[in-house]
All heavy atoms as an XYZ file, in Angstrom:
713
protein
N      95.702    112.101     91.777
C      96.370    111.071     91.022
C      95.717    110.993     89.648
O      94.511    111.009     89.520
C      96.257    109.751     91.772
C      97.035    108.668     91.164
S      97.304    107.158     92.137
C      96.273    107.237     93.524
N      96.543    110.909     88.632
C      96.070    110.829     87.258
C      96.301    109.428     86.726
O      97.138    108.696     87.230
C      96.823    111.825     86.380
S      96.608    113.521     86.876
N      95.578    109.084     85.703
C      95.772    107.798     85.048
C      96.580    108.013     83.783
O      96.290    108.891     82.987
C      94.430    107.139     84.699
C      93.626    106.717     85.908
C      94.266    105.530     86.568
C      93.407    105.061     87.728
N      93.949    103.906     88.375
N      97.636    107.227     83.605
C      98.471    107.320     82.422
C      97.829    106.607     81.245
O      96.733    106.047     81.329
N      98.524    106.594     80.114
C      98.003    105.994     78.891
C      97.750    104.502     79.057
O      96.801    103.964     78.502
C      98.969    106.234     77.733
N      98.577    103.828     79.832
C      98.398    102.390     80.031
C      97.607    102.092     81.304
O      97.713    101.022     81.864
C      99.746    101.678     80.036
C     100.636    102.162     81.153
O     100.279    103.058     81.905
N     101.807    101.575     81.255
N      96.839    103.069     81.758
C      95.949    102.952     82.912
C      96.710    102.779     84.231
O      96.159    102.331     85.210
C      94.932    101.821     82.725
C      93.649    102.109     83.472
O      93.351    103.245     83.809
N      92.874    101.075     83.728
N      98.013    103.114     84.243
C      98.769    103.073     85.489
C      98.620    104.424     86.186
O      98.351    105.437     85.552
C     100.246    102.789     85.209
O     100.804    103.839     84.456
N      98.808    104.432     87.481
C      98.660    105.690     88.211
C      99.923    106.526     88.068
O     101.032    106.025     88.111
C      98.363    105.423     89.679
O      99.424    104.729     90.261
N      99.739    107.815     87.861
C     100.843    108.755     87.726
C     100.684    109.786     88.836
O      99.678    110.472     88.904
C     100.818    109.452     86.341
C     101.936    110.471     86.244
C     100.903    108.432     85.235
N     101.684    109.861     89.713
C     101.631    110.794     90.837
C     102.103    112.168     90.382
O     103.069    112.289     89.641
C     102.526    110.296     91.973
C     102.119    108.948     92.515
C     101.054    109.030     93.565
O     100.929    110.080     94.200
O     100.355    108.039     93.745
N     101.436    113.189     90.858
C     101.826    114.567     90.590
C     102.426    115.136     91.870
O     102.201    114.624     92.953
C     100.607    115.385     90.157
C      99.901    114.844     88.935
S     100.882    114.797     87.465
C     100.938    116.503     87.048
N     103.186    116.206     91.732
C     103.763    116.854     92.902
C     102.679    117.617     93.660
O     101.714    118.080     93.081
C     104.845    117.842     92.483
C     106.039    117.199     91.867
N     106.883    116.377     92.570
C     106.526    117.232     90.609
C     107.834    115.955     91.779
N     107.640    116.449     90.582
N     102.876    117.789     94.983
C     101.956    118.638     95.736
C     102.187    120.102     95.352
O     103.025    120.411     94.505
C     102.350    118.375     97.184
C     103.775    117.973     97.106
C     103.917    117.225     95.809
N     101.487    120.989     95.996
C     101.644    122.419     95.750
C     103.111    122.814     95.930
O     103.718    122.510     96.946
C     100.762    123.194     96.729
C     100.740    124.688     96.464
O     101.313    125.124     95.439
O     100.145    125.402     97.269
N     103.689    123.485     94.936
C     105.102    123.842     94.969
C     105.332    125.296     95.364
O     106.387    125.853     95.082
C     105.737    123.560     93.601
C     105.710    122.105     93.140
C     106.343    121.967     91.767
C     106.404    121.198     94.138
N     104.387    125.903     96.039
C     104.551    127.281     96.509
C     105.746    127.359     97.456
O     105.943    126.480     98.297
C     103.304    127.753     97.241
O     102.194    127.740     96.377
N     106.523    128.423     97.327
C     107.780    128.519     98.067
C     107.590    128.596     99.580
O     108.447    128.134    100.334
C     108.590    129.720     97.586
O     107.873    130.905     97.812
N     106.486    129.152    100.051
C     106.290    129.278    101.498
C     105.979    127.946    102.177
O     105.992    127.846    103.394
C     105.182    130.293    101.802
C     103.816    129.852    101.385
N     103.378    129.914    100.085
C     102.808    129.320    102.103
C     102.142    129.445    100.022
N     101.774    129.089    101.238
N     105.727    126.898    101.396
C     105.379    125.600    101.962
C     106.575    124.672    102.141
O     106.452    123.618    102.756
C     104.356    124.897    101.062
C     103.015    125.588    100.898
C     102.168    124.852     99.873
C     102.292    125.681    102.225
N     107.742    125.065    101.614
C     108.869    124.140    101.577
C     110.139    124.769    102.123
O     110.252    125.985    102.254
C     109.088    123.654    100.134
C     107.886    122.992     99.569
N     107.461    121.744     99.955
C     106.979    123.421     98.666
C     106.354    121.431     99.308
N     106.038    122.436     98.524
N     111.113    123.914    102.385
C     112.404    124.366    102.904
C     113.200    125.067    101.807
O     112.887    124.962    100.620
C     113.190    123.161    103.420
O     113.528    122.310    102.340
N     114.255    125.746    102.214
C     115.112    126.448    101.251
C     115.750    125.462    100.275
O     115.869    125.741     99.076
C     116.186    127.233    101.994
N     116.139    124.294    100.789
C     116.751    123.268     99.934
C     115.780    122.817     98.844
O     116.140    122.762     97.666
C     117.180    122.074    100.784
C     117.760    120.931     99.983
C     117.985    119.677    100.816
O     117.811    119.725    102.043
O     118.329    118.652    100.217
N     114.559    122.509     99.231
C     113.566    122.070     98.249
C     113.186    123.207     97.297
O     112.943    122.967     96.116
C     112.314    121.527     98.937
S     112.554    119.893     99.657
N     113.161    124.432     97.806
C     112.833    125.565     96.940
C     113.864    125.749     95.835
O     113.519    126.112     94.713
C     112.684    126.852     97.756
C     111.322    126.939     98.410
O     110.335    126.450     97.889
N     111.280    127.572     99.557
N     115.140    125.484     96.125
C     116.171    125.559     95.093
C     115.902    124.539     93.997
O     116.011    124.841     92.811
C     117.553    125.321     95.696
C     118.066    126.462     96.527
C     119.435    126.188     97.113
O     120.186    125.386     96.506
O     119.751    126.768     98.157
N     115.555    123.332     94.395
C     115.276    122.273     93.421
C     114.007    122.598     92.643
O     113.943    122.396     91.422
C     115.166    120.902     94.127
C     116.494    120.556     94.815
C     114.793    119.807     93.133
C     116.425    119.359     95.730
N     112.992    123.107     93.326
C     111.740    123.481     92.668
C     112.009    124.536     91.594
O     111.533    124.411     90.456
C     110.708    124.006     93.694
C     110.195    122.876     94.573
C     109.546    124.712     93.000
C     109.415    123.335     95.793
N     112.792    125.561     91.949
C     113.093    126.622     90.983
C     113.871    126.086     89.792
O     113.590    126.448     88.641
C     113.854    127.761     91.665
C     112.981    128.514     92.646
O     111.766    128.556     92.521
N     113.617    129.105     93.644
N     114.850    125.219     90.040
C     115.630    124.636     88.945
C     114.742    123.767     88.057
O     114.854    123.801     86.820
C     116.786    123.818     89.508
N     113.844    122.994     88.664
C     112.926    122.129     87.915
C     111.990    122.965     87.043
O     111.811    122.677     85.854
C     112.137    121.268     88.899
C     111.108    120.374     88.269
C     111.488    119.299     87.494
C     109.753    120.599     88.466
C     110.546    118.466     86.920
C     108.809    119.780     87.897
C     109.202    118.706     87.122
N     111.417    124.006     87.613
C     110.513    124.862     86.845
C     111.259    125.602     85.736
O     110.739    125.752     84.635
C     109.798    125.841     87.779
C     108.793    125.156     88.672
C     108.164    126.074     89.711
O     108.738    127.087     90.092
N     106.978    125.703     90.165
N     112.494    126.034     86.020
C     113.285    126.709     84.995
C     113.658    125.743     83.870
O     113.667    126.123     82.703
C     114.548    127.322     85.609
C     115.289    128.236     84.671
C     114.440    129.424     84.225
O     113.782    130.070     85.028
N     114.465    129.711     82.937
N     113.920    124.509     84.209
C     114.216    123.490     83.196
C     113.025    123.332     82.257
O     113.193    123.221     81.044
C     114.558    122.162     83.859
S     115.019    120.855     82.706
N     111.823    123.331     82.797
C     110.629    123.208     81.962
C     110.438    124.425     81.072
O     109.972    124.291     79.943
C     109.396    122.982     82.841
C     109.208    121.552     83.206
N     108.009    120.906     83.094
C     110.078    120.622     83.672
C     108.138    119.642     83.472
N     109.396    119.452     83.839
N     110.816    125.601     81.567
C     110.708    126.819     80.760
C     111.769    126.816     79.651
O     111.481    127.142     78.497
C     110.852    128.075     81.651
C     111.005    129.331     80.814
C     109.658    128.205     82.583
N     112.997    126.442     80.011
C     114.107    126.465     79.063
C     114.016    125.381     77.997
O     114.558    125.532     76.904
C     115.444    126.318     79.801
C     115.765    127.513     80.679
O     115.130    128.584     80.498
O     116.637    127.376     81.563
N     113.367    124.277     78.308
C     113.317    123.128     77.400
C     111.871    122.657     77.216
O     111.497    121.580     77.692
C     114.174    121.991     77.947
C     115.566    122.412     78.283
N     116.518    122.678     77.327
C     116.172    122.644     79.478
C     117.648    123.037     77.908
N     117.455    123.033     79.222
N     111.047    123.443     76.512
C     109.629    123.116     76.391
C     109.344    121.797     75.667
O     108.319    121.168     75.924
C     109.037    124.296     75.632
C     110.179    124.959     74.971
C     111.382    124.662     75.786
N     110.221    121.371     74.786
C     110.004    120.108     74.077
C     110.824    118.989     74.707
O     110.330    117.882     74.904
C     110.346    120.261     72.576
C     110.236    118.926     71.860
C     109.426    121.289     71.931
N     112.077    119.294     75.044
C     112.966    118.266     75.591
C     112.484    117.743     76.943
O     112.838    116.633     77.342
C     114.374    118.814     75.701
C     114.997    119.042     74.327
C     116.321    119.728     74.409
N     117.329    118.826     74.955
C     118.546    119.233     75.273
N     118.893    120.489     75.104
N     119.406    118.376     75.765
N     111.674    118.538     77.648
C     111.152    118.061     78.939
C     110.313    116.805     78.761
O     110.244    115.963     79.641
C     110.336    119.154     79.642
C     109.029    119.496     78.967
C     108.303    120.600     79.705
C     107.031    120.983     78.985
N     106.385    122.125     79.612
N     109.692    116.656     77.582
C     108.878    115.477     77.312
C     109.733    114.257     76.992
O     109.243    113.133     76.965
C     107.905    115.746     76.158
C     106.884    116.792     76.480
C     106.864    117.996     75.792
C     105.950    116.593     77.475
C     105.933    118.971     76.094
C     105.017    117.561     77.790
C     105.009    118.755     77.097
N     111.000    114.486     76.717
C     111.918    113.391     76.392
C     112.829    113.064     77.570
O     113.839    112.408     77.413
C     112.742    113.772     75.165
C     111.893    113.903     73.925
S     112.877    114.448     72.553
C     111.972    115.913     72.072
N     112.497    113.572     78.736
C     113.223    113.217     79.948
C     114.367    114.131     80.318
O     115.171    113.788     81.190
N     114.462    115.280     79.701
C     115.572    116.188     79.979
C     115.579    116.666     81.436
O     116.659    116.873     82.003
C     115.530    117.395     79.027
C     116.706    118.283     79.145
N     117.926    117.965     78.594
C     116.883    119.469     79.785
C     118.789    118.922     78.863
N     118.182    119.848     79.591
N     114.440    116.824     82.041
C     114.336    117.345     83.414
C     114.096    116.243     84.449
O     113.796    116.539     85.613
C     113.213    118.377     83.483
S     113.396    119.745     82.339
N     114.247    114.990     84.061
C     113.919    113.883     84.964
C     114.808    113.818     86.198
O     114.347    113.443     87.276
C     113.971    112.550     84.220
C     112.754    112.335     83.358
O     111.842    113.150     83.335
N     112.744    111.240     82.615
N     116.087    114.163     86.061
C     116.967    114.137     87.234
C     116.505    115.130     88.289
O     116.489    114.819     89.482
C     118.404    114.434     86.832
C     119.023    113.304     86.018
O     118.525    112.158     86.104
O     120.002    113.569     85.301
N     116.113    116.315     87.848
C     115.584    117.313     88.786
C     114.264    116.844     89.384
O     113.985    117.074     90.561
C     115.399    118.658     88.087
C     116.687    119.409     87.758
C     116.393    120.593     86.853
C     117.369    119.861     89.030
N     113.450    116.185     88.580
C     112.166    115.669     89.064
C     112.386    114.640     90.161
O     111.720    114.666     91.197
C     111.376    115.072     87.906
C     110.012    114.577     88.329
O     109.295    115.326     89.030
O     109.645    113.442     87.956
N     113.342    113.744     89.957
C     113.630    112.730     90.979
C     114.191    113.372     92.248
O     113.829    112.975     93.364
C     114.590    111.681     90.426
C     113.916    110.708     89.462
C     114.831    109.556     89.090
N     115.814    109.932     88.085
C     115.595    109.905     86.774
N     114.431    109.518     86.309
N     116.552    110.240     85.936
N     115.066    114.362     92.084
C     115.618    115.057     93.251
C     114.511    115.785     94.016
O     114.485    115.783     95.248
C     116.691    116.045     92.813
N     113.591    116.383     93.286
C     112.469    117.079     93.908
C     111.579    116.096     94.663
O     111.167    116.366     95.797
C     111.656    117.828     92.848
C     110.429    118.582     93.329
C     110.800    119.606     94.391
C     109.748    119.267     92.153
N     111.315    114.957     94.072
C     110.494    113.947     94.733
C     111.151    113.479     96.029
O     110.483    113.347     97.065
C     110.244    112.756     93.790
O     109.573    113.231     92.621
C     109.410    111.680     94.452
N     112.469    113.242     95.996
C     113.186    112.827     97.215
C     113.118    113.902     98.292
O     112.906    113.606     99.471
C     114.643    112.505     96.891
C     114.865    111.142     96.272
C     116.337    110.770     96.251
N     117.149    111.701     95.470
C     117.355    111.620     94.157
N     116.796    110.640     93.469
N     118.110    112.504     93.541
N     113.302    115.154     97.894
C     113.280    116.254     98.855
C     111.893    116.407     99.488
O     111.770    116.562    100.701
C     113.697    117.547     98.162
S     113.960    118.921     99.296
N     110.859    116.366     98.660
C     109.498    116.499     99.182
C     109.136    115.331    100.090
O     108.449    115.502    101.103
C     108.500    116.614     98.025
C     108.631    117.869     97.163
C     107.662    117.799     95.981
C     108.410    119.126     97.968
N     109.610    114.141     99.749
C     109.351    112.967    100.584
C     110.026    113.119    101.948
O     109.438    112.792    102.985
C     109.844    111.704     99.884
C     109.538    110.442    100.630
C     109.965    109.220     99.846
C     109.621    107.955    100.588
N     109.984    106.766     99.809
N     111.265    113.632    101.951
C     111.976    113.849    103.219
C     111.250    114.882    104.080
O     111.125    114.711    105.300
C     113.410    114.288    102.943
N     110.759    115.950    103.456
C     109.985    116.953    104.201
C     108.715    116.342    104.786
O     108.391    116.581    105.949
C     109.574    118.100    103.281
C     110.599    119.131    103.058
C     110.066    120.326    102.282
O     108.978    120.250    101.676
O     110.752    121.345    102.283
N     108.031    115.559    103.979
C     106.785    114.937    104.434
C     107.053    113.987    105.598
O     106.319    113.976    106.595
C     106.118    114.205    103.265
C     104.751    113.660    103.571
C     104.053    113.116    102.331
N     104.815    112.084    101.652
C     105.425    112.234    100.465
N     105.384    113.382     99.831
N     106.085    111.235     99.919
N     108.139    113.212    105.505
C     108.474    112.278    106.581
C     108.808    113.024    107.867
O     108.398    112.628    108.952
C     109.646    111.402    106.158
C     109.979    110.354    107.165
C     111.007    109.386    106.660
C     111.308    108.413    107.778
N     111.743    107.140    107.341
N     109.536    114.132    107.759
C     109.880    114.930    108.933
C     108.611    115.481    109.598
O     108.479    115.454    110.824
C     110.796    116.087    108.539
C     111.324    116.875    109.714
C     112.111    118.094    109.288
C     113.421    117.722    108.662
N     114.267    118.914    108.366
N     107.653    115.944    108.792
C     106.394    116.449    109.336
C     105.597    115.332    109.998
O     104.996    115.528    111.058
C     105.557    117.096    108.232
C     106.067    118.431    107.784
C     105.202    119.005    106.687
C     105.782    120.273    106.130
N     104.985    120.823    105.029
N     105.586    114.149    109.379
C     104.870    113.020    109.954
C     105.444    112.652    111.317
O     104.702    112.385    112.269
C     104.964    111.793    109.034
C     104.014    111.799    107.883
C     104.181    110.564    107.018
O     105.284    110.018    106.889
N     103.104    110.127    106.410
N     106.770    112.610    111.408
C     107.411    112.251    112.674
C     107.105    113.284    113.756
O     106.849    112.926    114.905
C     108.914    112.098    112.469
C     109.277    110.873    111.670
C     110.731    110.828    111.243
O     111.460    111.835    111.457
O     111.134    109.802    110.686
N     107.117    114.556    113.389
C     106.805    115.611    114.362
C     105.352    115.512    114.815
O     105.056    115.640    116.013
C     107.080    116.984    113.760
N     104.446    115.270    113.882
C     103.033    115.133    114.249
C     102.795    113.902    115.112
O     101.977    113.939    116.034
C     102.161    115.066    112.990
C     102.032    116.389    112.300
O     102.220    117.439    112.904
N     101.719    116.350    111.022
N     103.515    112.812    114.829
C     103.362    111.598    115.621
C     103.838    111.838    117.051
O     103.173    111.449    118.016
C     104.139    110.442    114.981
C     103.958    109.133    115.679
C     102.762    108.448    115.592
C     104.976    108.600    116.434
C     102.587    107.229    116.244
C     104.823    107.394    117.096
C     103.621    106.710    116.996
N     104.976    112.498    117.196
C     105.496    112.805    118.536
C     104.529    113.714    119.291
O     104.287    113.526    120.490
C     106.868    113.455    118.430
N     103.966    114.686    118.589
C     103.000    115.597    119.213
C     101.751    114.842    119.663
O     101.235    115.063    120.761
C     102.628    116.692    118.215
C     101.753    117.763    118.759
C     101.489    118.824    117.706
C     100.507    119.860    118.190
N     100.225    120.860    117.149
N     101.280    113.911    118.837
C     100.082    113.157    119.209
C     100.352    112.224    120.380
O      99.494    112.032    121.238
C      99.539    112.368    118.016
O     100.382    111.294    117.688
N     101.560    111.646    120.406
C     101.921    110.784    121.541
C     101.933    111.567    122.848
O     101.431    111.094    123.863
C     103.296    110.151    121.324
C     103.272    108.990    120.402
C     102.615    107.829    121.096
N     102.757    106.655    120.248
C     101.942    105.634    120.281
N     100.941    105.625    121.125
N     102.116    104.632    119.492
N     102.511    112.757    122.834
C     102.549    113.551    124.066
C     101.138    113.974    124.476
O     100.815    113.999    125.659
C     103.458    114.771    123.905
O     102.911    115.680    122.993
N     100.291    114.264    123.506
C      98.906    114.610    123.813
C      98.175    113.412    124.426
O      97.438    113.553    125.408
C      98.177    115.088    122.552
C      96.736    115.446    122.793
C      96.394    116.621    123.432
C      95.720    114.590    122.399
C      95.074    116.949    123.669
C      94.397    114.907    122.624
C      94.076    116.090    123.263
N      98.412    112.225    123.871
C      97.780    111.015    124.412
C      98.230    110.752    125.845
O      97.420    110.387    126.696
C      98.112    109.803    123.540
C      97.385    109.785    122.220
C      97.822    108.621    121.342
O      98.789    107.937    121.638
N      97.104    108.426    120.241
N      99.502    110.937    126.108
C     100.007    110.718    127.471
C      99.379    111.697    128.449
O      98.989    111.327    129.551
C     101.529    110.855    127.497
C     102.243    109.687    126.883
C     103.737    109.878    126.934
C     104.447    108.732    126.244
N     105.903    108.910    126.210
N      99.272    112.970    128.028
C      98.665    113.970    128.909
C      97.200    113.656    129.179
O      96.726    113.799    130.312
C      98.781    115.369    128.307
C     100.147    115.987    128.480
C     100.172    117.407    127.986
N     100.119    117.348    126.525
C      99.463    118.196    125.753
N      98.814    119.203    126.263
N      99.467    118.063    124.447
N      96.459    113.248    128.174
C      95.037    112.976    128.364
C      94.809    111.700    129.158
O      93.821    111.602    129.871
C      94.307    112.883    127.016
O      94.911    111.886    126.199
C      94.294    114.212    126.307
N      95.722    110.729    129.070
C      95.573    109.510    129.856
C      95.897    109.759    131.322
O      95.315    109.136    132.217
C      96.454    108.397    129.301
C      95.947    107.854    127.991
C      96.913    106.873    127.354
O      98.016    106.652    127.847
N      96.495    106.304    126.233
N      96.804    110.689    131.578
C      97.170    111.003    132.961
C      96.094    111.873    133.621
O      95.818    111.711    134.795
C      98.513    111.732    133.004
C      99.674    110.849    132.630
C     100.953    111.623    132.477
O     100.968    112.844    132.557
N     102.052    110.919    132.237
N      95.499    112.791    132.878
C      94.497    113.713    133.406
C      93.261    113.709    132.492
O      93.034    114.681    131.763
C      95.068    115.133    133.489
C      96.305    115.216    134.339
O      96.369    114.577    135.377
N      97.279    115.951    133.895
N      92.451    112.681    132.518
C      91.322    112.596    131.588
C      90.285    113.709    131.791
O      89.647    114.127    130.836
C      90.704    111.237    131.843
C      91.299    110.732    133.098
C      92.533    111.516    133.375
N      90.130    114.237    132.974
C      89.120    115.264    133.202
C      89.563    116.615    132.616
O      88.737    117.461    132.298
C      88.793    115.424    134.693
C      89.945    115.909    135.561
C      90.929    114.811    135.957
O      90.637    113.629    135.750
O      91.988    115.175    136.479
N      90.856    116.849    132.418
C      91.347    118.115    131.896
C      91.385    118.139    130.366
O      91.598    119.175    129.779
C      92.738    118.416    132.432
C      92.760    118.701    133.908
C      94.163    118.980    134.400
O      95.114    118.809    133.675
N      94.268    119.400    135.662
N      91.208    117.018    129.718
C      91.329    116.948    128.253
C      90.099    117.538    127.541
O      90.137    117.755    126.358
C      91.557    115.512    127.804
O      90.419    114.723    128.100
N      89.030    117.773    128.255
C      87.810    118.250    127.609
C      87.739    119.699    127.616
O      87.937    120.660    127.693
C      86.585    117.699    128.284
C      86.554    116.189    128.162
C      85.411    115.592    128.958
O      84.711    116.279    129.669
N      85.255    114.302    128.846
């Protein structure tokens, strides 16, 4: 997390490597990065903001899906260890 000019927190995107994300998010990532290449000055004036917001929504949905899967996995692990505590070690 970075601090902005007015000392507010500014969130940055996580690693945007293609192997870490879905095909849908990779399309948005590529369009966002291409927008920054095509518009080196206009990007500072908000030209790529729509793509940035779409990318943030997509990454958030991916993160939520992973969280739900991990939570379900941990619940099943907890149930197994509570039923058979001697086998969990």
